[in-house]
Predicted model as a PDB file, atoms N, CA, C, CB and O in Angstrom, pLDDT in the B-factor column:
MODEL        1                                                                  
ATOM      1  N   MET A   1     -76.671 -15.641 -68.629  1.00 65.00           N  
ATOM      2  CA  MET A   1     -77.512 -16.811 -68.701  1.00 65.00           C  
ATOM      3  C   MET A   1     -76.649 -18.055 -68.515  1.00 65.00           C  
ATOM      4  CB  MET A   1     -78.277 -16.858 -70.040  1.00 65.00           C  
ATOM      5  O   MET A   1     -75.542 -18.133 -69.049  1.00 65.00           O  
ATOM      6  N   LEU A   2     -77.148 -19.010 -67.769  1.00 72.00           N  
ATOM      7  CA  LEU A   2     -76.437 -20.261 -67.559  1.00 72.00           C  
ATOM      8  C   LEU A   2     -76.812 -21.269 -68.635  1.00 72.00           C  
ATOM      9  CB  LEU A   2     -76.738 -20.826 -66.168  1.00 72.00           C  
ATOM     10  O   LEU A   2     -77.960 -21.295 -69.079  1.00 72.00           O  
ATOM     11  N   PRO A   3     -75.860 -22.104 -69.065  1.00 75.00           N  
ATOM     12  CA  PRO A   3     -76.189 -23.138 -70.045  1.00 75.00           C  
ATOM     13  C   PRO A   3     -77.155 -24.153 -69.451  1.00 75.00           C  
ATOM     14  CB  PRO A   3     -74.915 -23.843 -70.535  1.00 75.00           C  
ATOM     15  O   PRO A   3     -77.138 -24.413 -68.248  1.00 75.00           O  
ATOM     16  N   GLY A   4     -77.977 -24.708 -70.286  1.00 75.00           N  
ATOM     17  CA  GLY A   4     -78.908 -25.741 -69.859  1.00 75.00           C  
ATOM     18  C   GLY A   4     -79.430 -26.471 -71.065  1.00 75.00           C  
ATOM     19  O   GLY A   4     -79.279 -26.001 -72.193  1.00 75.00           O  
ATOM     20  N   GLY A   5     -80.036 -27.603 -70.846  1.00 81.00           N  
ATOM     21  CA  GLY A   5     -80.583 -28.365 -71.962  1.00 81.00           C  
ATOM     22  C   GLY A   5     -81.063 -29.712 -71.486  1.00 81.00           C  
ATOM     23  O   GLY A   5     -81.216 -29.956 -70.289  1.00 81.00           O  
ATOM     24  N   THR A   6     -81.296 -30.572 -72.438  1.00 83.00           N  
ATOM     25  CA  THR A   6     -81.803 -31.901 -72.119  1.00 83.00           C  
ATOM     26  C   THR A   6     -80.760 -32.961 -72.460  1.00 83.00           C  
ATOM     27  CB  THR A   6     -83.115 -32.176 -72.874  1.00 83.00           C  
ATOM     28  O   THR A   6     -79.855 -32.735 -73.263  1.00 83.00           O  
ATOM     29  N   VAL A   7     -80.909 -34.106 -71.835  1.00 88.00           N  
ATOM     30  CA  VAL A   7     -80.027 -35.238 -72.111  1.00 88.00           C  
ATOM     31  C   VAL A   7     -80.397 -35.808 -73.478  1.00 88.00           C  
ATOM     32  CB  VAL A   7     -80.135 -36.336 -70.990  1.00 88.00           C  
ATOM     33  O   VAL A   7     -81.569 -36.043 -73.772  1.00 88.00           O  
ATOM     34  N   LYS A   8     -79.377 -36.026 -74.309  1.00 92.00           N  
ATOM     35  CA  LYS A   8     -79.591 -36.627 -75.628  1.00 92.00           C  
ATOM     36  C   LYS A   8     -79.163 -38.084 -75.595  1.00 92.00           C  
ATOM     37  CB  LYS A   8     -78.813 -35.856 -76.729  1.00 92.00           C  
ATOM     38  O   LYS A   8     -78.482 -38.516 -74.665  1.00 92.00           O  
ATOM     39  N   LYS A   9     -79.563 -38.837 -76.607  1.00 94.00           N  
ATOM     40  CA  LYS A   9     -79.212 -40.261 -76.670  1.00 94.00           C  
ATOM     41  C   LYS A   9     -77.704 -40.481 -76.672  1.00 94.00           C  
ATOM     42  CB  LYS A   9     -79.821 -40.895 -77.910  1.00 94.00           C  
ATOM     43  O   LYS A   9     -77.234 -41.540 -76.257  1.00 94.00           O  
ATOM     44  N   THR A  10     -76.943 -39.492 -77.135  1.00 96.00           N  
ATOM     45  CA  THR A  10     -75.482 -39.629 -77.188  1.00 96.00           C  
ATOM     46  C   THR A  10     -74.821 -39.366 -75.836  1.00 96.00           C  
ATOM     47  CB  THR A  10     -74.911 -38.677 -78.226  1.00 96.00           C  
ATOM     48  O   THR A  10     -73.631 -39.640 -75.678  1.00 96.00           O  
ATOM     49  N   ASP A  11     -75.560 -38.842 -74.860  1.00 95.00           N  
ATOM     50  CA  ASP A  11     -75.028 -38.581 -73.519  1.00 95.00           C  
ATOM     51  C   ASP A  11     -75.196 -39.828 -72.658  1.00 95.00           C  
ATOM     52  CB  ASP A  11     -75.740 -37.359 -72.861  1.00 95.00           C  
ATOM     53  O   ASP A  11     -76.310 -40.323 -72.485  1.00 95.00           O  
ATOM     54  N   ALA A  12     -74.092 -40.333 -72.122  1.00 95.00           N  
ATOM     55  CA  ALA A  12     -74.163 -41.529 -71.278  1.00 95.00           C  
ATOM     56  C   ALA A  12     -74.758 -41.217 -69.909  1.00 95.00           C  
ATOM     57  CB  ALA A  12     -72.773 -42.141 -71.111  1.00 95.00           C  
ATOM     58  O   ALA A  12     -75.390 -42.078 -69.297  1.00 95.00           O  
ATOM     59  N   THR A  13     -74.558 -39.980 -69.422  1.00 93.00           N  
ATOM     60  CA  THR A  13     -75.036 -39.578 -68.097  1.00 93.00           C  
ATOM     61  C   THR A  13     -75.509 -38.126 -68.152  1.00 93.00           C  
ATOM     62  CB  THR A  13     -73.918 -39.753 -67.020  1.00 93.00           C  
ATOM     63  O   THR A  13     -75.194 -37.410 -69.103  1.00 93.00           O  
ATOM     64  N   PRO A  14     -76.261 -37.687 -67.146  1.00 91.00           N  
ATOM     65  CA  PRO A  14     -76.613 -36.271 -67.073  1.00 91.00           C  
ATOM     66  C   PRO A  14     -75.369 -35.373 -66.989  1.00 91.00           C  
ATOM     67  CB  PRO A  14     -77.518 -36.022 -65.866  1.00 91.00           C  
ATOM     68  O   PRO A  14     -75.373 -34.250 -67.493  1.00 91.00           O  
ATOM     69  N   GLU A  15     -74.307 -35.881 -66.348  1.00 93.00           N  
ATOM     70  CA  GLU A  15     -73.072 -35.108 -66.255  1.00 93.00           C  
ATOM     71  C   GLU A  15     -72.458 -34.901 -67.642  1.00 93.00           C  
ATOM     72  CB  GLU A  15     -72.067 -35.812 -65.326  1.00 93.00           C  
ATOM     73  O   GLU A  15     -71.895 -33.841 -67.919  1.00 93.00           O  
ATOM     74  N   ASP A  16     -72.563 -35.906 -68.510  1.00 94.00           N  
ATOM     75  CA  ASP A  16     -72.087 -35.752 -69.892  1.00 94.00           C  
ATOM     76  C   ASP A  16     -72.899 -34.690 -70.623  1.00 94.00           C  
ATOM     77  CB  ASP A  16     -72.168 -37.095 -70.649  1.00 94.00           C  
ATOM     78  O   ASP A  16     -72.356 -33.916 -71.412  1.00 94.00           O  
ATOM     79  N   ALA A  17     -74.203 -34.657 -70.356  1.00 92.00           N  
ATOM     80  CA  ALA A  17     -75.057 -33.635 -70.964  1.00 92.00           C  
ATOM     81  C   ALA A  17     -74.647 -32.242 -70.484  1.00 92.00           C  
ATOM     82  CB  ALA A  17     -76.542 -33.902 -70.631  1.00 92.00           C  
ATOM     83  O   ALA A  17     -74.616 -31.297 -71.272  1.00 92.00           O  
ATOM     84  N   LEU A  18     -74.334 -32.118 -69.196  1.00 91.00           N  
ATOM     85  CA  LEU A  18     -73.876 -30.839 -68.654  1.00 91.00           C  
ATOM     86  C   LEU A  18     -72.618 -30.368 -69.370  1.00 91.00           C  
ATOM     87  CB  LEU A  18     -73.613 -30.955 -67.148  1.00 91.00           C  
ATOM     88  O   LEU A  18     -72.527 -29.210 -69.779  1.00 91.00           O  
ATOM     89  N   ARG A  19     -71.648 -31.264 -69.522  1.00 93.00           N  
ATOM     90  CA  ARG A  19     -70.396 -30.895 -70.209  1.00 93.00           C  
ATOM     91  C   ARG A  19     -70.665 -30.476 -71.650  1.00 93.00           C  
ATOM     92  CB  ARG A  19     -69.397 -32.071 -70.182  1.00 93.00           C  
ATOM     93  O   ARG A  19     -70.130 -29.470 -72.115  1.00 93.00           O  
ATOM     94  N   ARG A  20     -71.493 -31.245 -72.361  1.00 94.00           N  
ATOM     95  CA  ARG A  20     -71.806 -30.947 -73.761  1.00 94.00           C  
ATOM     96  C   ARG A  20     -72.507 -29.602 -73.900  1.00 94.00           C  
ATOM     97  CB  ARG A  20     -72.678 -32.051 -74.358  1.00 94.00           C  
ATOM     98  O   ARG A  20     -72.124 -28.780 -74.733  1.00 94.00           O  
ATOM     99  N   GLU A  21     -73.540 -29.377 -73.079  1.00 93.00           N  
ATOM    100  CA  GLU A  21     -74.292 -28.127 -73.164  1.00 93.00           C  
ATOM    101  C   GLU A  21     -73.417 -26.921 -72.836  1.00 93.00           C  
ATOM    102  CB  GLU A  21     -75.492 -28.169 -72.222  1.00 93.00           C  
ATOM    103  O   GLU A  21     -73.520 -25.891 -73.502  1.00 93.00           O  
ATOM    104  N   ALA A  22     -72.557 -27.029 -71.825  1.00 93.00           N  
ATOM    105  CA  ALA A  22     -71.667 -25.920 -71.466  1.00 93.00           C  
ATOM    106  C   ALA A  22     -70.708 -25.610 -72.612  1.00 93.00           C  
ATOM    107  CB  ALA A  22     -70.874 -26.252 -70.183  1.00 93.00           C  
ATOM    108  O   ALA A  22     -70.436 -24.444 -72.900  1.00 93.00           O  
ATOM    109  N   ALA A  23     -70.197 -26.655 -73.265  1.00 94.00           N  
ATOM    110  CA  ALA A  23     -69.290 -26.463 -74.397  1.00 94.00           C  
ATOM    111  C   ALA A  23     -70.024 -25.840 -75.583  1.00 94.00           C  
ATOM    112  CB  ALA A  23     -68.656 -27.802 -74.810  1.00 94.00           C  
ATOM    113  O   ALA A  23     -69.496 -24.932 -76.226  1.00 94.00           O  
ATOM    114  N   GLU A  24     -71.235 -26.316 -75.880  1.00 93.00           N  
ATOM    115  CA  GLU A  24     -72.013 -25.799 -77.011  1.00 93.00           C  
ATOM    116  C   GLU A  24     -72.456 -24.356 -76.795  1.00 93.00           C  
ATOM    117  CB  GLU A  24     -73.232 -26.676 -77.250  1.00 93.00           C  
ATOM    118  O   GLU A  24     -72.312 -23.521 -77.688  1.00 93.00           O  
ATOM    119  N   GLU A  25     -72.994 -24.063 -75.617  1.00 92.00           N  
ATOM    120  CA  GLU A  25     -73.641 -22.778 -75.379  1.00 92.00           C  
ATOM    121  C   GLU A  25     -72.717 -21.690 -74.854  1.00 92.00           C  
ATOM    122  CB  GLU A  25     -74.750 -22.961 -74.427  1.00 92.00           C  
ATOM    123  O   GLU A  25     -72.958 -20.507 -75.095  1.00 92.00           O  
ATOM    124  N   ALA A  26     -71.655 -22.075 -74.135  1.00 91.00           N  
ATOM    125  CA  ALA A  26     -70.810 -21.053 -73.509  1.00 91.00           C  
ATOM    126  C   ALA A  26     -69.316 -21.272 -73.757  1.00 91.00           C  
ATOM    127  CB  ALA A  26     -71.069 -21.022 -72.023  1.00 91.00           C  
ATOM    128  O   ALA A  26     -68.482 -20.562 -73.195  1.00 91.00           O  
ATOM    129  N   GLN A  27     -68.981 -22.251 -74.596  1.00 94.00           N  
ATOM    130  CA  GLN A  27     -67.584 -22.560 -74.891  1.00 94.00           C  
ATOM    131  C   GLN A  27     -66.776 -22.783 -73.611  1.00 94.00           C  
ATOM    132  CB  GLN A  27     -66.959 -21.435 -75.717  1.00 94.00           C  
ATOM    133  O   GLN A  27     -65.636 -22.329 -73.502  1.00 94.00           O  
ATOM    134  N   LEU A  28     -67.378 -23.489 -72.636  1.00 92.00           N  
ATOM    135  CA  LEU A  28     -66.733 -23.793 -71.362  1.00 92.00           C  
ATOM    136  C   LEU A  28     -66.365 -25.261 -71.292  1.00 92.00           C  
ATOM    137  CB  LEU A  28     -67.642 -23.420 -70.189  1.00 92.00           C  
ATOM    138  O   LEU A  28     -67.080 -26.110 -71.825  1.00 92.00           O  
ATOM    139  N   THR A  29     -65.256 -25.564 -70.640  1.00 95.00           N  
ATOM    140  CA  THR A  29     -64.866 -26.928 -70.330  1.00 95.00           C  
ATOM    141  C   THR A  29     -65.043 -27.114 -68.833  1.00 95.00           C  
ATOM    142  CB  THR A  29     -63.391 -27.231 -70.781  1.00 95.00           C  
ATOM    143  O   THR A  29     -64.398 -26.427 -68.042  1.00 95.00           O  
ATOM    144  N   LEU A  30     -65.912 -28.037 -68.438  1.00 92.00           N  
ATOM    145  CA  LEU A  30     -66.236 -28.232 -67.024  1.00 92.00           C  
ATOM    146  C   LEU A  30     -65.543 -29.463 -66.459  1.00 92.00           C  
ATOM    147  CB  LEU A  30     -67.745 -28.357 -66.839  1.00 92.00           C  
ATOM    148  O   LEU A  30     -65.269 -30.423 -67.179  1.00 92.00           O  
ATOM    149  N   THR A  31     -65.261 -29.423 -65.152  1.00 93.00           N  
ATOM    150  CA  THR A  31     -64.691 -30.570 -64.456  1.00 93.00           C  
ATOM    151  C   THR A  31     -65.461 -30.817 -63.165  1.00 93.00           C  
ATOM    152  CB  THR A  31     -63.188 -30.348 -64.161  1.00 93.00           C  
ATOM    153  O   THR A  31     -66.129 -29.924 -62.645  1.00 93.00           O  
ATOM    154  N   ASP A  32     -65.358 -32.017 -62.668  1.00 94.00           N  
ATOM    155  CA  ASP A  32     -65.922 -32.405 -61.374  1.00 94.00           C  
ATOM    156  C   ASP A  32     -67.392 -32.031 -61.181  1.00 94.00           C  
ATOM    157  CB  ASP A  32     -65.121 -31.783 -60.289  1.00 94.00           C  
ATOM    158  O   ASP A  32     -67.717 -31.350 -60.208  1.00 94.00           O  
ATOM    159  N   PRO A  33     -68.295 -32.454 -62.079  1.00 94.00           N  
ATOM    160  CA  PRO A  33     -69.703 -32.135 -61.881  1.00 94.00           C  
ATOM    161  C   PRO A  33     -70.261 -32.764 -60.606  1.00 94.00           C  
ATOM    162  CB  PRO A  33     -70.511 -32.596 -63.079  1.00 94.00           C  
ATOM    163  O   PRO A  33     -69.854 -33.856 -60.209  1.00 94.00           O  
ATOM    164  N   VAL A  34     -71.193 -32.063 -59.974  1.00 95.00           N  
ATOM    165  CA  VAL A  34     -71.824 -32.503 -58.732  1.00 95.00           C  
ATOM    166  C   VAL A  34     -73.337 -32.399 -58.900  1.00 95.00           C  
ATOM    167  CB  VAL A  34     -71.331 -31.651 -57.508  1.00 95.00           C  
ATOM    168  O   VAL A  34     -73.843 -31.396 -59.404  1.00 95.00           O  
ATOM    169  N   ARG A  35     -74.052 -33.430 -58.480  1.00 94.00           N  
ATOM    170  CA  ARG A  35     -75.526 -33.386 -58.510  1.00 94.00           C  
ATOM    171  C   ARG A  35     -76.018 -32.637 -57.281  1.00 94.00           C  
ATOM    172  CB  ARG A  35     -76.141 -34.830 -58.561  1.00 94.00           C  
ATOM    173  O   ARG A  35     -75.693 -32.996 -56.149  1.00 94.00           O  
ATOM    174  N   LEU A  36     -76.808 -31.590 -57.518  1.00 95.00           N  
ATOM    175  CA  LEU A  36     -77.324 -30.771 -56.426  1.00 95.00           C  
ATOM    176  C   LEU A  36     -78.696 -31.225 -55.961  1.00 95.00           C  
ATOM    177  CB  LEU A  36     -77.386 -29.328 -56.849  1.00 95.00           C  
ATOM    178  O   LEU A  36     -79.065 -31.008 -54.806  1.00 95.00           O  
ATOM    179  N   GLY A  37     -79.442 -31.843 -56.835  1.00 95.00           N  
ATOM    180  CA  GLY A  37     -80.796 -32.271 -56.512  1.00 95.00           C  
ATOM    181  C   GLY A  37     -81.637 -32.267 -57.771  1.00 95.00           C  
ATOM    182  O   GLY A  37     -81.115 -32.144 -58.879  1.00 95.00           O  
ATOM    183  N   TRP A  38     -82.926 -32.400 -57.597  1.00 93.00           N  
ATOM    184  CA  TRP A  38     -83.818 -32.424 -58.748  1.00 93.00           C  
ATOM    185  C   TRP A  38     -85.152 -31.791 -58.396  1.00 93.00           C  
ATOM    186  CB  TRP A  38     -84.024 -33.858 -59.243  1.00 93.00           C  
ATOM    187  O   TRP A  38     -85.506 -31.632 -57.227  1.00 93.00           O  
ATOM    188  N   VAL A  39     -85.882 -31.433 -59.447  1.00 90.00           N  
ATOM    189  CA  VAL A  39     -87.201 -30.822 -59.315  1.00 90.00           C  
ATOM    190  C   VAL A  39     -88.182 -31.662 -60.122  1.00 90.00           C  
ATOM    191  CB  VAL A  39     -87.197 -29.323 -59.799  1.00 90.00           C  
ATOM    192  O   VAL A  39     -87.950 -31.930 -61.301  1.00 90.00           O  
ATOM    193  N   LEU A  40     -89.275 -32.076 -59.493  1.00 90.00           N  
ATOM    194  CA  LEU A  40     -90.307 -32.833 -60.197  1.00 90.00           C  
ATOM    195  C   LEU A  40     -91.174 -31.869 -61.001  1.00 90.00           C  
ATOM    196  CB  LEU A  40     -91.174 -33.657 -59.201  1.00 90.00           C  
ATOM    197  O   LEU A  40     -91.696 -30.890 -60.467  1.00 90.00           O  
ATOM    198  N   ASP A  41     -91.319 -32.157 -62.275  1.00 89.00           N  
ATOM    199  CA  ASP A  41     -92.185 -31.376 -63.166  1.00 89.00           C  
ATOM    200  C   ASP A  41     -93.336 -32.282 -63.564  1.00 89.00           C  
ATOM    201  CB  ASP A  41     -91.402 -30.840 -64.439  1.00 89.00           C  
ATOM    202  O   ASP A  41     -93.188 -33.126 -64.448  1.00 89.00           O  
ATOM    203  N   GLN A  42     -94.474 -32.116 -62.923  1.00 90.00           N  
ATOM    204  CA  GLN A  42     -95.628 -33.014 -63.124  1.00 90.00           C  
ATOM    205  C   GLN A  42     -96.145 -33.017 -64.562  1.00 90.00           C  
ATOM    206  CB  GLN A  42     -96.757 -32.616 -62.192  1.00 90.00           C  
ATOM    207  O   GLN A  42     -96.599 -34.052 -65.050  1.00 90.00           O  
ATOM    208  N   THR A  43     -96.081 -31.870 -65.247  1.00 89.00           N  
ATOM    209  CA  THR A  43     -96.686 -31.768 -66.582  1.00 89.00           C  
ATOM    210  C   THR A  43     -95.676 -31.784 -67.716  1.00 89.00           C  
ATOM    211  CB  THR A  43     -97.496 -30.517 -66.672  1.00 89.00           C  
ATOM    212  O   THR A  43     -96.030 -32.075 -68.859  1.00 89.00           O  
ATOM    213  N   GLY A  44     -94.425 -31.472 -67.412  1.00 85.00           N  
ATOM    214  CA  GLY A  44     -93.435 -31.345 -68.475  1.00 85.00           C  
ATOM    215  C   GLY A  44     -93.659 -30.106 -69.313  1.00 85.00           C  
ATOM    216  O   GLY A  44     -93.211 -30.034 -70.457  1.00 85.00           O  
ATOM    217  N   GLU A  45     -94.355 -29.123 -68.744  1.00 83.00           N  
ATOM    218  CA  GLU A  45     -94.708 -27.903 -69.472  1.00 83.00           C  
ATOM    219  C   GLU A  45     -93.492 -27.192 -70.070  1.00 83.00           C  
ATOM    220  CB  GLU A  45     -95.442 -26.956 -68.550  1.00 83.00           C  
ATOM    221  O   GLU A  45     -93.565 -26.655 -71.176  1.00 83.00           O  
ATOM    222  N   VAL A  46     -92.380 -27.190 -69.338  1.00 77.00           N  
ATOM    223  CA  VAL A  46     -91.168 -26.528 -69.817  1.00 77.00           C  
ATOM    224  C   VAL A  46     -90.720 -27.123 -71.150  1.00 77.00           C  
ATOM    225  CB  VAL A  46     -90.042 -26.646 -68.775  1.00 77.00           C  
ATOM    226  O   VAL A  46     -90.155 -26.419 -71.987  1.00 77.00           O  
ATOM    227  N   TYR A  47     -90.969 -28.411 -71.346  1.00 75.00           N  
ATOM    228  CA  TYR A  47     -90.537 -29.101 -72.563  1.00 75.00           C  
ATOM    229  C   TYR A  47     -91.706 -29.379 -73.515  1.00 75.00           C  
ATOM    230  CB  TYR A  47     -89.846 -30.411 -72.201  1.00 75.00           C  
ATOM    231  O   TYR A  47     -91.658 -30.335 -74.290  1.00 75.00           O  
ATOM    232  N   GLY A  48     -92.734 -28.565 -73.462  1.00 82.00           N  
ATOM    233  CA  GLY A  48     -93.847 -28.699 -74.391  1.00 82.00           C  
ATOM    234  C   GLY A  48     -94.900 -29.706 -73.981  1.00 82.00           C  
ATOM    235  O   GLY A  48     -95.598 -30.254 -74.833  1.00 82.00           O  
ATOM    236  N   GLY A  49     -95.025 -29.959 -72.676  1.00 83.00           N  
ATOM    237  CA  GLY A  49     -96.057 -30.865 -72.198  1.00 83.00           C  
ATOM    238  C   GLY A  49     -95.726 -32.332 -72.401  1.00 83.00           C  
ATOM    239  O   GLY A  49     -96.606 -33.121 -72.743  1.00 83.00           O  
ATOM    240  N   VAL A  50     -94.473 -32.710 -72.196  1.00 86.00           N  
ATOM    241  CA  VAL A  50     -94.041 -34.090 -72.430  1.00 86.00           C  
ATOM    242  C   VAL A  50     -94.518 -35.057 -71.365  1.00 86.00           C  
ATOM    243  CB  VAL A  50     -92.550 -34.148 -72.512  1.00 86.00           C  
ATOM    244  O   VAL A  50     -94.374 -36.270 -71.521  1.00 86.00           O  
ATOM    245  N   GLY A  51     -95.081 -34.541 -70.288  1.00 88.00           N  
ATOM    246  CA  GLY A  51     -95.522 -35.408 -69.203  1.00 88.00           C  
ATOM    247  C   GLY A  51     -94.556 -35.345 -68.038  1.00 88.00           C  
ATOM    248  O   GLY A  51     -93.553 -34.633 -68.095  1.00 88.00           O  
ATOM    249  N   PRO A  52     -94.852 -36.087 -66.981  1.00 90.00           N  
ATOM    250  CA  PRO A  52     -94.036 -36.034 -65.768  1.00 90.00           C  
ATOM    251  C   PRO A  52     -92.565 -36.359 -66.049  1.00 90.00           C  
ATOM    252  CB  PRO A  52     -94.588 -37.002 -64.725  1.00 90.00           C  
ATOM    253  O   PRO A  52     -92.246 -37.298 -66.778  1.00 90.00           O  
ATOM    254  N   ASN A  53     -91.693 -35.565 -65.458  1.00 85.00           N  
ATOM    255  CA  ASN A  53     -90.258 -35.803 -65.582  1.00 85.00           C  
ATOM    256  C   ASN A  53     -89.549 -35.115 -64.424  1.00 85.00           C  
ATOM    257  CB  ASN A  53     -89.716 -35.291 -66.951  1.00 85.00           C  
ATOM    258  O   ASN A  53     -90.142 -34.305 -63.712  1.00 85.00           O  
ATOM    259  N   ALA A  54     -88.304 -35.438 -64.249  1.00 85.00           N  
ATOM    260  CA  ALA A  54     -87.489 -34.803 -63.217  1.00 85.00           C  
ATOM    261  C   ALA A  54     -86.414 -33.967 -63.886  1.00 85.00           C  
ATOM    262  CB  ALA A  54     -86.857 -35.857 -62.269  1.00 85.00           C  
ATOM    263  O   ALA A  54     -85.746 -34.420 -64.815  1.00 85.00           O  
ATOM    264  N   ARG A  55     -86.255 -32.745 -63.404  1.00 85.00           N  
ATOM    265  CA  ARG A  55     -85.187 -31.874 -63.917  1.00 85.00           C  
ATOM    266  C   ARG A  55     -84.059 -31.889 -62.896  1.00 85.00           C  
ATOM    267  CB  ARG A  55     -85.705 -30.399 -64.178  1.00 85.00           C  
ATOM    268  O   ARG A  55     -84.212 -31.401 -61.776  1.00 85.00           O  
ATOM    269  N   LEU A  56     -82.938 -32.447 -63.292  1.00 88.00           N  
ATOM    270  CA  LEU A  56     -81.772 -32.593 -62.426  1.00 88.00           C  
ATOM    271  C   LEU A  56     -80.978 -31.297 -62.422  1.00 88.00           C  
ATOM    272  CB  LEU A  56     -80.883 -33.774 -62.884  1.00 88.00           C  
ATOM    273  O   LEU A  56     -80.785 -30.678 -63.469  1.00 88.00           O  
ATOM    274  N   ARG A  57     -80.518 -30.885 -61.245  1.00 89.00           N  
ATOM    275  CA  ARG A  57     -79.677 -29.698 -61.092  1.00 89.00           C  
ATOM    276  C   ARG A  57     -78.247 -30.135 -60.832  1.00 89.00           C  
ATOM    277  CB  ARG A  57     -80.190 -28.787 -59.941  1.00 89.00           C  
ATOM    278  O   ARG A  57     -77.985 -30.930 -59.930  1.00 89.00           O  
ATOM    279  N   LEU A  58     -77.314 -29.604 -61.638  1.00 89.00           N  
ATOM    280  CA  LEU A  58     -75.895 -29.949 -61.527  1.00 89.00           C  
ATOM    281  C   LEU A  58     -75.067 -28.682 -61.450  1.00 89.00           C  
ATOM    282  CB  LEU A  58     -75.439 -30.820 -62.721  1.00 89.00           C  
ATOM    283  O   LEU A  58     -75.496 -27.614 -61.886  1.00 89.00           O  
ATOM    284  N   ALA A  59     -73.875 -28.814 -60.888  1.00 89.00           N  
ATOM    285  CA  ALA A  59     -72.914 -27.711 -60.863  1.00 89.00           C  
ATOM    286  C   ALA A  59     -71.531 -28.304 -61.122  1.00 89.00           C  
ATOM    287  CB  ALA A  59     -72.958 -26.928 -59.486  1.00 89.00           C  
ATOM    288  O   ALA A  59     -71.299 -29.485 -60.863  1.00 89.00           O  
ATOM    289  N   ALA A  60     -70.613 -27.483 -61.632  1.00 91.00           N  
ATOM    290  CA  ALA A  60     -69.264 -27.959 -61.906  1.00 91.00           C  
ATOM    291  C   ALA A  60     -68.305 -26.788 -61.925  1.00 91.00           C  
ATOM    292  CB  ALA A  60     -69.208 -28.724 -63.237  1.00 91.00           C  
ATOM    293  O   ALA A  60     -68.703 -25.632 -62.071  1.00 91.00           O  
ATOM    294  N   ARG A  61     -67.007 -27.118 -61.770  1.00 90.00           N  
ATOM    295  CA  ARG A  61     -65.972 -26.089 -61.871  1.00 90.00           C  
ATOM    296  C   ARG A  61     -65.650 -25.850 -63.319  1.00 90.00           C  
ATOM    297  CB  ARG A  61     -64.704 -26.487 -61.096  1.00 90.00           C  
ATOM    298  O   ARG A  61     -64.799 -25.017 -63.633  1.00 90.00           O  
TER     299      ARG A  61                                                      
ENDMDL                                                                          
END                                                                             
């Protein structure tokens, strides 16, 4: 399973969220994150129906 999660108020950028989630969930230290794109979620169903949002896809070494 790949680490994933949401951006928290303590994350300055989505890339910071990626680093934090990878460290929390998989004990990984990531470098050089790259934005791959995003997916529009009209309903926010994945997050309990929060409404329209974009899910950003990132990758890193």
